[in-house]
N, C-alpha and C positions, 0 to 999 in steps of 0.2 A: 531764820537764824543765819547770820553771816559768819562764814568761816574762811580763813586764809590758811592754807596748809603748805608749809615749805618742805622741800626735800632736796636731796642731792649733795648734802654736806658730807664731810668725811676727812680722812687723813691723807695728805698728799705731800710729796717732797717739794722743796723749793724748785721753782721753774715749771712745775706741773700745772695742770688745768682741772677745773671743776665747773660743772654747770648746775646752778641752783634753779629750782622750779618753785613757783608759788601758784597754787591752784585755788581759785576763789569760787565760793558758792553763796547763794542767798542774797546776792546783790546784782544790780544791773551792770555787768562787768564793763561794758564799753563806755559807760558814763563816768567811770572813775579814772583817775591818774594813779600810777603805782610807783612806789619807791622801794629801794633796798637800803637798809641801815645795818649797822653792826655794832657790837659791844664786846670789847675785850675785857678780861678780868681786871677789876679795879679801875676801869675807865668808864666814861659816860658813853651813852649810845651816840653814834655819829652817822651822818648821812653818807651814803656811798654812791647811789645812782638813782635817777628818776626817769620815768617814761610817761610822757604826757600824751593825752589823746591827740591824734594827728601826727604822732611819730616823733615829736621833739624829745630829745634826750639830753641829759647833762649829768656830770660826774664830779666827784671830789677830785682835786688835782692829783692826789697820790695814786689813783687808779686809772686815770686817763691813758688811753692807748693799750691798756691791759684788760679792762673789763668792758663788757658790752651788755646793755639791757635791751630786751625785746619782749614782745607780747604776741600771743596767738589768741585772737578773739574767739575763734571757733572752739578752742579748748579751755577758755576762761583761765588762761595760764600766762604768767609773766616769768621771764627767764633772766638769769644773770650769768653770763658766760665769763668765767674768770680764768685768764691766762697768765703765764709768767708769775705765778704766785710767789709771794715772799713770806717769810716768817711773821712779819708785822701785819699780814692780812689775817692772822689767826684771830678768830672771834666767833661769837654767835651772830648769825645773819638773820635779819628779820625783814619780812615783807610788810608793806604798808599800803593801804588803799585810801585815797582821799578824793573828796568831791566837795566843792564849795557848797556850804549850806547843809551838809549832811554829816553824819558821824564819821569819824576817822577809825579805821580798823587795822589791827595788827595780827600777824601770825604768831605761832608759838616759838619760832626760831629753829635754826638748824646750825649745828656746830661745824665750823671749818677749822682744821688744824693743819698748819704748814710747817713741816720739819725742815731744819737746816742741814 
């Protein structure tokens, strides 16, 4: 059974930092690419960052220079380091695992709230 478990969310003041973690189990971790998405109340889920096997990363424009995605294959964990947080970053953040030709998996989400 595949599980993606996010953690690290919370309440932070604007300008602060958080590091989200996504720990995967039940899948061949190194064969997947991983993404972070977020969904604010009343809005659609949107892409935030992606980490591809081999280390290639890309980000939505609004988080470039502030967020950084990384992975630790030894711990089966993907991270999202979020710096200089803004109130508009407030959302539930989800981890996503993708691999061509295989099922797509999602975590349960972790709430990030940035106060002004």
